VEXSEBA-426956 format. One record per residue: x, z, y of N, C-alpha, C in turn; residue in three letters. Coordinates in steps of 0.05 Angstrom, whole numbers, padded with zeros to 5 digits, always signed. Atoms other than C-alpha are relative to their C-alpha. Layout:
// VEXSEBA-426956
XZYXZYXZYALA...
END
This chain:
// VEXSEBA-426956
+00006+00020+00020+02108+04460+03810+00008+00010-00027MET-00006-00011+00026+02104+04479+03738+00019-00018-00015LEU-00018+00015+00016+02160+04457+03692-00013-00010-00025GLY+00011+00011+00024+02149+04418+03628+00001+00021-00022LYS+00001-00020+00022+02129+04458+03567+00022-00007-00021THR-00019+00004+00021+02175+04466+03507-00008-00024-00018ASN+00010+00022+00017+02130+04418+03467+00006-00027+00013GLY-00005+00025-00013+02138+04365+03520+00029-00008-00001GLU-00029+00005+00002+02214+04373+03520+00007-00010-00028ASN-00006+00008+00028+02214+04367+03443-00009-00029-00005GLU+00011+00027+00004+02170+04305+03444+00018-00021+00012ASN-00017+00019-00014+02217+04272+03493+00025-00007-00017ARG-00024+00004+00017+02274+04279+03442-00006-00013-00027ASN+00006+00012+00026+02236+04251+03381+00000-00030+00003ILE-00001+00030-00001+02253+04178+03367-00027-00012-00007PRO+00025+00015+00005+02196+04128+03367-00001-00010-00029SER+00003+00009+00027+02168+04111+03298-00013-00027-00002LEU+00012+00026+00000+02137+04045+03319+00019-00021-00011SER-00016+00021+00012+02161+03983+03283+00011-00018+00022THR-00012+00017-00021+02210+03943+03325-00010-00029-00004PRO+00010+00028+00003+02187+03872+03340+00019-00017-00016PRO-00016+00018+00015+02211+03818+03293+00012-00021+00018LEU-00012+00022-00015+02258+03766+03317-00017-00025-00003SER+00017+00024+00001+02227+03698+03331+00003-00015-00027ALA-00002+00014+00026+02256+03665+03267-00014+00014-00022PRO+00013-00015+00021+02231+03722+03223-00030-00001+00003LEU+00029+00001-00004+02162+03721+03255-00011-00027-00008GLN+00009+00027+00008+02157+03646+03245-00001-00002-00031ASP+00000+00001+00030+02176+03655+03171-00023+00015-00011GLU+00023-00016+00010+02124+03709+03162-00026-00015+00005LEU+00024+00016-00006+02070+03666+03195-00003-00023-00020ASP+00000+00022+00019+02089+03608+03149-00009+00010-00027THR+00007-00011+00026+02084+03652+03087-00030+00007-00001LEU+00028-00008+00000+02016+03678+03108-00018-00025-00001GLN+00016+00025+00002+01990+03607+03119+00001-00012-00027ARG-00003+00011+00027+02017+03585+03052-00017+00016-00020GLU+00016-00017+00018+01983+03645+03018-00030-00007+00003LYS+00028+00007-00004+01916+03628+03050-00006-00027-00011LEU+00004+00027+00011+01924+03555+03031-00001+00001-00031ASP+00000-00002+00029+01940+03574+02959-00026+00012-00010LEU+00026-00012+00008+01878+03619+02955-00022-00021+00003HIS+00021+00020-00004+01836+03562+02983+00001-00021-00023SER-00002+00020+00022+01863+03513+02931-00009+00011-00027GLN+00008-00012+00025+01853+03562+02874-00031+00003-00001LEU+00029-00001-00001+01781+03573+02897-00013-00027-00006PHE+00010+00027+00004+01769+03498+02899+00004-00008-00030GLU-00005+00006+00028+01801+03491+02829-00021+00014-00018ALA+00020-00015+00016+01754+03545+02803-00028-00013+00002GLY+00026+00014-00004+01694+03507+02832+00000-00026-00017GLN-00002+00024+00016+01718+03443+02798-00003+00006-00030ILE+00002-00008+00028+01726+03479+02732-00029+00006-00007GLN+00028-00006+00006+01654+03505+02737-00017-00025-00001ARG+00015+00025+00001+01628+03435+02753+00005-00015-00026LYS-00006+00014+00025+01663+03405+02693-00014+00013-00024LEU+00014-00014+00021+01628+03457+02650-00029-00008-00003SER+00029+00007+00000+01560+03429+02667-00017+00022+00011GLY+00019-00019-00012+01498+03468+02686+00004+00028-00012ALA+00000-00028+00009+01498+03544+02682-00026+00005-00017ARG+00026-00003+00014+01425+03539+02659-00011-00028-00007GLU+00012+00025+00009+01390+03485+02619-00024+00007-00017LEU+00024-00004+00016+01319+03484+02592-00009-00028-00009HIS+00006+00027+00010+01307+03424+02547-00016+00003-00026HIS+00017-00002+00024+01251+03416+02496-00008+00029-00004GLY+00007-00028+00006+01240+03484+02463+00023+00019+00002CYS-00024-00017-00001+01310+03510+02477+00008+00006+00029LEU-00012-00008-00026+01340+03548+02536+00029+00007-00004GLN-00029-00005+00001+01414+03552+02550+00009+00014+00026PHE-00010-00014-00024+01451+03599+02598+00029+00009-00006ALA-00028-00008+00004+01525+03615+02608+00012+00011+00026SER-00015-00010-00023+01572+03653+02654+00029+00005-00009GLU-00029-00005+00005+01648+03657+02658+00011+00015+00024VAL-00013-00015-00021+01687+03709+02698+00030+00000-00005PHE-00029+00002+00004+01761+03696+02708+00014+00026+00008ALA-00016-00024-00006+01811+03753+02706+00020-00007+00022ALA-00020+00009-00020+01860+03712+02749-00007-00028+00011ARG+00007+00025-00013+01830+03658+02793-00014-00020-00018PHE+00011+00020+00019+01820+03606+02738-00002+00013-00027LEU+00006-00013+00026+01792+03622+02670+00011-00017-00023SER-00007+00012+00025+01819+03607+02601-00025-00002-00018GLY+00025+00002+00014+01749+03619+02574-00015-00024+00011ASP+00016+00023-00009+01702+03559+02577-00027-00001-00014PHE+00026+00007+00011+01630+03541+02566-00008-00027+00010THR+00007+00027-00007+01604+03470+02565-00027-00007-00012VAL+00025+00011+00010+01534+03440+02559+00000-00030+00007PHE+00001+00029-00004+01531+03364+02550-00026-00010-00013LEU+00026+00009+00010+01461+03334+02543+00001-00029-00007GLN+00003+00027+00009+01449+03271+02503-00027-00003-00013HIS+00027+00003+00011+01376+03253+02494-00012+00027-00007GLY+00013-00024+00009+01342+03307+02453+00021+00021-00009SER-00020-00018+00010+01409+03340+02435+00017+00010+00023ARG-00018-00012-00018+01456+03386+02472+00025+00009-00015VAL-00025-00010+00011+01530+03396+02455+00007+00025+00016LEU-00007-00026-00013+01544+03469+02470+00026+00009-00011ALA-00026-00009+00009+01616+03491+02468+00007+00026+00015ALA-00009-00026-00012+01643+03562+02480+00027+00006-00013HIS-00026-00005+00012+01716+03579+02472+00019+00014+00019GLY-00020-00015-00014+01780+03610+02495+00027-00014-00003ASP-00026+00012+00000+01845+03576+02515+00021+00022+00002ILE-00020-00022+00000+01906+03620+02500+00012+00003+00027ALA-00011-00006-00027+01932+03653+02563-00023+00002+00020GLY+00019-00001-00021+01897+03660+02629+00013-00009+00026LYS-00011+00008-00026+01905+03640+02701+00002-00030+00003GLY-00001+00028-00007+01927+03573+02728+00006-00018-00023ILE-00008+00017+00022+01960+03545+02665-00024-00005-00019ALA+00023+00003+00017+01898+03559+02622-00022-00017+00013ALA+00020+00016-00015+01853+03531+02676+00006-00029+00001GLY-00007+00028+00000+01892+03467+02679-00005-00013-00027MET+00005+00011+00026+01886+03457+02604-00030-00004-00005TRP+00029+00003+00003+01811+03465+02610-00008-00028+00007PHE+00007+00028-00009+01808+03398+02647+00005-00019-00023THR-00006+00017+00023+01842+03365+02587-00021+00004-00022ASN+00019-00005+00021+01794+03399+02539-00027-00010+00007LEU+00026+00011-00008+01733+03380+02579-00002-00030-00005ALA-00001+00028+00005+01755+03308+02575-00003-00007-00030GLY+00002+00004+00029+01763+03313+02499-00028+00004-00010LEU+00028-00005+00008+01693+03342+02492-00018-00023+00008LEU+00015+00023-00009+01666+03284+02533+00005-00024-00018GLN-00008+00023+00016+01704+03234+02490-00011+00002-00029SER+00007-00003+00028+01687+03262+02421-00028+00012-00005TYR+00025-00014+00004+01622+03299+02433-00025-00017+00003GLY+00023+00017+00000+01573+03243+02421-00023+00014-00014HIS+00023-00014+00011+01502+03263+02402-00001-00001-00031PRO+00001+00002+00029+01512+03239+02330+00026+00010-00012ASP-00026-00010+00011+01582+03271+02323-00004+00027-00014SER+00000-00025+00014+01589+03325+02271+00019+00020+00013ASP-00018-00019-00013+01618+03389+02301+00027+00003-00013PRO-00026-00002+00014+01672+03392+02247+00017-00024+00008ALA-00015+00024-00008+01692+03321+02266+00011+00003+00028ARG-00010-00005-00027+01697+03341+02340+00024+00019-00001ILE-00022-00020+00003+01740+03401+02321+00025-00013-00011ALA-00023+00014+00012+01785+03357+02278+00014-00018+00020SER-00012+00018-00020+01796+03307+02334+00015+00015+00022GLU-00013-00016-00021+01812+03360+02386+00025+00013-00011ILE-00023-00012+00013+01858+03395+02337+00023-00020-00003ASN-00020+00020+00003+01895+03330+02324+00014-00006+00027ARG-00011+00005-00027+01904+03318+02399+00019+00023+00009HIS-00016-00023-00009+01930+03389+02413+00025+00002-00016LEU-00024-00001+00016+01978+03387+02354+00020-00021+00008CYS-00018+00022-00009+02006+03321+02379+00015+00009+00025TYR-00013-00009-00025+02022+03356+02446+00016+00026-00003LEU-00016-00024+00004+02057+03416+02414+00029-00006+00007ARG+00008-00028-00004+02093+03458+02435-00011+00006+00028PRO+00010-00004-00027+02066+03447+02505-00029+00010+00000VAL+00029-00006+00000+01992+03451+02488-00004+00029-00011ALA+00006-00028+00009+01962+03521+02479-00018-00001-00025PRO+00020-00003+00021+01922+03546+02420-00027+00004+00013PHE+00027-00002-00011+01847+03543+02430-00019+00009-00023VAL+00022-00007+00018+01789+03579+02395-00025-00012+00012THR+00024+00013-00010+01722+03545+02400-00023+00002-00019ALA+00024+00002+00015+01651+03549+02376-00014-00025+00011PHE+00011+00025-00008+01623+03478+02377-00027-00004-00014LEU+00027+00003+00013+01549+03464+02365-00015-00024+00011SER+00019+00021-00007+01502+03405+02366-00028+00011-00004GLN+00026-00013+00002+01433+03431+02382-00022-00021+00004VAL+00023+00018-00002+01370+03391+02369-00023+00016+00015ASP+00019-00015-00016+01322+03414+02424-00029-00006-00007CYS+00028+00006+00010+01261+03385+02387-00006+00018-00024THR+00005-00015+00025+01269+03420+02320+00013+00028+00000THR-00014-00025+00000+01316+03478+02338+00023+00001-00020GLY-00022+00001+00019+01367+03455+02286+00027+00001+00015ALA-00027-00004-00012+01439+03476+02303+00021-00006-00021VAL-00023+00005+00016+01498+03443+02270+00024+00011+00015GLY-00022-00013-00015+01561+03483+02286+00026+00000-00016TYR-00026-00004+00012+01635+03491+02273+00014+00022+00016CYS-00014-00022-00013+01671+03556+02288+00030-00003-00005ASN-00028+00004+00003+01744+03540+02300+00016+00024+00010ALA-00016-00023-00006+01777+03608+02299-00011+00018+00022GLY+00012-00017-00022+01729+03639+02351-00014+00024-00012HIS+00016-00023+00009+01695+03706+02346-00027-00010-00007PHE+00025+00012+00010+01632+03692+02306-00024+00007+00018PRO+00024-00005-00016+01570+03683+02350-00021+00015-00017PRO+00021-00017+00013+01510+03728+02335-00026-00015+00002ILE+00026+00011+00000+01444+03698+02315-00020+00023-00004LEU+00021-00021+00001+01387+03747+02330-00027-00013-00006LEU+00026+00011+00007+01323+03729+02294-00022+00015+00014ARG+00022-00012-00015+01256+03744+02325-00009+00026-00013ALA+00008-00025+00013+01244+03798+02273+00022+00022+00000ASP-00021-00020-00003+01309+03834+02291+00024-00002-00019GLY-00023+00004+00017+01354+03810+02235+00022-00015+00014ARG-00022+00013-00013+01423+03786+02254+00017-00015-00021THR-00018+00015+00017+01471+03734+02225+00025-00007+00017GLU-00024+00008-00013+01543+03717+02243+00007-00029-00008LEU-00006+00028+00006+01562+03643+02248+00030-00004-00002LEU-00029+00000+00005+01630+03638+02216+00011-00026-00012GLU-00009+00024+00013+01632+03570+02182+00016-00017+00019GLN-00016+00017-00017+01687+03525+02209+00028-00005-00010GLY-00028+00004+00007+01763+03529+02205+00018+00016+00019GLY-00019-00015-00016+01826+03554+02240-00002-00007+00030PRO+00000+00006-00029+01839+03556+02315+00013-00027+00004LEU-00008+00027-00006+01853+03489+02347+00029-00001+00011LEU-00027+00003-00009+01924+03465+02358+00021+00015-00016GLY-00019-00016+00015+01956+03509+02305+00010-00014-00025ALA-00007+00012+00025+01955+03469+02240-00007-00029-00001ILE+00006+00029+00002+01962+03394+02234-00016-00005-00026GLU+00017+00008+00022+01911+03362+02188-00016+00024-00011ARG+00017-00022+00009+01872+03427+02185-00028-00010-00007ALA+00027+00008+00009+01805+03422+02150-00021+00017+00014LYS+00022-00014-00013+01741+03439+02187-00026-00008-00014PHE+00026+00005+00012+01671+03445+02160-00022+00009+00019SER+00023-00007-00017+01603+03450+02193-00020+00016-00015SER+00023-00015+00011+01548+03500+02182-00025-00008+00015GLY+00025+00007-00013+01475+03494+02200-00019+00023-00002GLU+00022-00020-00001+01421+03542+02222-00022-00013+00016VAL+00023+00009-00016+01352+03532+02252-00010+00023+00017VAL+00012-00020-00018+01330+03570+02313-00030-00003+00000LEU+00029+00000+00001+01258+03588+02302-00011+00013+00025LYS+00011-00012-00025+01211+03610+02358+00007+00030+00003PRO-00008-00028-00005+01237+03674+02389+00028+00007-00008GLY-00027-00005+00008+01307+03668+02359+00020-00004+00023ASP-00020+00002-00022+01369+03677+02404+00028+00000-00012THR-00028+00002+00009+01442+03658+02394+00018+00009+00023LEU-00019-00010-00020+01498+03693+02431+00029-00006-00008LEU-00029+00004+00003+01570+03668+02437+00014+00016+00022ALA-00014-00018-00018+01622+03712+02471+00030-00003-00004TYR-00029+00001+00002+01696+03718+02484+00011+00028-00006SER-00013-00026+00006+01746+03772+02466+00000+00018+00024ASP+00000-00017-00025+01744+03795+02539-00025+00018+00001GLY+00024-00017+00001+01674+03822+02525+00005+00024-00019VAL-00005-00021+00019+01694+03861+02463+00022+00020+00010LEU-00023-00017-00008+01759+03887+02496-00004+00011+00028GLU+00006-00012-00026+01726+03907+02562+00002+00031-00003CYS-00005-00029+00003+01747+03980+02574-00013+00015+00023ARG+00010-00018-00021+01716+04038+02612+00024+00017+00010ASN-00021-00016-00012+01755+04090+02652+00015+00017-00021ALA-00013-00016+00021+01769+04129+02588+00016-00016-00020GLY-00015+00017+00018+01802+04069+02555-00015-00009-00025GLY+00016+00008+00023+01745+04058+02505-00008-00029+00003GLU+00008+00028+00000+01730+03986+02486-00030-00003-00005GLU+00029+00005+00004+01660+03956+02488-00005-00004-00030TYR+00001+00003+00029+01669+03932+02416-00024-00015-00011GLY+00021+00016+00012+01627+03893+02368-00026+00015-00006MET+00024-00016+00006+01580+03949+02348-00017+00003+00024GLU+00015-00003-00025+01561+03962+02420-00012-00026+00009ARG+00010+00026-00008+01553+03888+02434-00025-00007-00017LEU+00023+00006+00017+01506+03880+02374-00025+00016+00009MET+00022-00017-00009+01463+03938+02397-00011-00009+00027GLU+00008+00010-00027+01462+03913+02469-00016-00025-00003SER+00014+00026+00004+01441+03844+02445-00028+00004-00010PHE+00026-00005+00010+01383+03871+02406-00019+00011+00022ARG+00016-00012-00020+01358+03910+02466-00004-00017+00025ARG+00000+00016-00025+01372+03857+02519-00019-00023+00000ALA+00017+00024+00003+01324+03804+02494-00021-00001+00022LYS+00020+00004-00021+01282+03776+02552-00015-00026-00006GLN+00016+00024+00004+01234+03718+02561+00016-00026+00004GLU-00017+00023-00005+01289+03671+02584+00029+00005-00008SER-00028-00003+00007+01361+03658+02563+00016+00011+00023ALA-00014-00010-00024+01384+03670+02634-00004+00029+00005HIS+00006-00029-00004+01349+03737+02639+00014+00017-00021ALA-00014-00014+00021+01378+03758+02572+00030+00003+00007THR-00028+00000-00007+01447+03739+02596+00006+00020+00023LEU-00004-00017-00023+01440+03777+02662-00002+00030-00009MET+00002-00028+00010+01418+03841+02625+00026+00008-00014VAL-00025-00006+00015+01479+03837+02579+00023+00004+00019LEU-00022-00003-00020+01526+03827+02638-00003+00025+00016LEU+00004-00025-00015+01495+03885+02676+00008+00024-00016ALA-00008-00022+00017+01505+03931+02617+00030+00001-00004TRP-00030+00001+00003+01577+03908+02608+00013+00011+00026LEU-00011-00010-00025+01590+03921+02682-00004+00030+00002GLN+00005-00029-00001+01558+03990+02677+00020+00015-00018ASP-00019-00013+00019+01603+04006+02617+00028+00001+00013PHE-00027+00000-00012+01666+03985+02654+00002+00019+00024ALA+00002-00019-00021+01644+04026+02714+00023-00002+00020ASN-00021+00004-00020+01695+03996+02762+00027-00004-00011GLY-00027+00005+00012+01753+03990+02713+00007-00029+00003SER-00008+00028-00004+01793+03927+02726-00003-00017-00025PRO+00003+00018+00022+01780+03866+02683+00028-00010-00009VAL-00027+00008+00010+01842+03852+02639+00000-00027-00012CYS+00001+00026+00013+01818+03788+02607-00025-00015+00010ASP+00023+00016-00007+01770+03731+02621-00024+00009-00016ASP+00025-00008+00013+01697+03747+02604-00019-00023+00001VAL+00019+00022+00000+01647+03695+02582-00022+00006-00021SER+00023-00002+00018+01578+03693+02549-00016-00025+00001LEU+00019+00022+00002+01532+03638+02525-00024+00009-00016THR+00025-00007+00014+01460+03649+02506-00017-00025-00005VAL+00018+00022+00007+01417+03597+02470-00025+00013-00013ILE+00024-00014+00008+01345+03618+02461-00023-00020-00004GLN+00023+00017+00005+01285+03584+02431-00026+00014+00011ARG+00025-00010-00010+01218+03592+02466-00017+00011-00022ASP+00019-00010+00019+01166+03633+02432-00023-00019-00004THR+00020+00021+00002+01117+03578+02448+00013-00026+00009GLU-00012+00025-00008+01136+03504+02452-00006-00008+00029PRO+00003+00009-00028+01148+03479+02524+00015-00026+00003ILE-00013+00026-00002+01162+03405+02532+00008-00005+00029ALA-00009+00004-00027+01204+03405+02595+00030-00001+00001THR-00029+00001-00004+01274+03392+02621+00006+00011+00028THR-00007-00011-00026+01304+03434+02677+00029+00009-00001LYS-00028-00009-00002+01376+03445+02699+00004+00012+00027THR-00009-00013-00025+01409+03489+02752+00030+00000+00001ASN
END
C-alpha cells in the first residue's frame, strides 16, 4: 500500500480557513439587521414613489404646449423637484433644488409641494408665489433649507409664460430660429432673506420654441477624467437635441448626459424640465 504523498501530509497540517459558525445570538442579530435593511430600502423606494406622485405627471400635453420632466436622485430621495399643476388653460410649472440631498431634502419636498398647491392658483403671479414660499421658509429658520426655484405660469392657449427665477440656474429659451435667451428675472433663493423682493418676467413661446430648466447636477456631471458637463456643452446639446415632442427632446438630452458620464457615479441629483410649443396648433390634453 502506497504511503501518503508529501503534499497530502502538508495539507493535513494546514488549518481550515472556513469561517466558524456564528453563535445563535449573533446569527439572530445579523438576521434582524438584514431584515431592517431590506425594510428601510422598501420604505425609501415607497417614499420615492410618493415624491414622484406629488410632482404630477411626467408628461403633459395641453393646448399648444408640451411638458416633460425627469428627476434622478443621487441618494434614494431627491432634493431636485419638478411640478406641473394644471388649472384650466394654464399650467404652473416649477423646477428647483432643495439644499442637500437624500432623506432630509426629500422630506422637505413634501412641504414645498403643499406650498405650491396652496399658493399656485392659476391667477397667481409667480413673484407672489415665490414671496409667499420665501416667507414660510424664513419663518421656519434655521430648520428649513434654502431652496432655488424657477416658477412659471404657462398659458397653453397663447404660449405666454410669466416666470420668477428665485436663485435658480437660468433656464434656456431656444427659439425656433436657433437664438437663445436666459430667463434670469426674479430674486434671491428662497428661505434666505426675510422680506426679499421678487419680480416676474414674461416671455412668449412661439411655434417651435423650447424652454429648458435644469439643476446644478446636470452642469456638474463629471466624466471619468473629472471634466464637468458645463453650461457651454449643455447649450450646444440643447440646440442639437430638439425633437418633435418635449419628451423626445428630454430623452435625447439625458442620453447624451449619460454617454458623457460613461459610468461615472452621480454625485448630485439630476433633473430636467422641457416645455415645448408645437410647430402647429393641436387642441388636445394628454397626461402620462
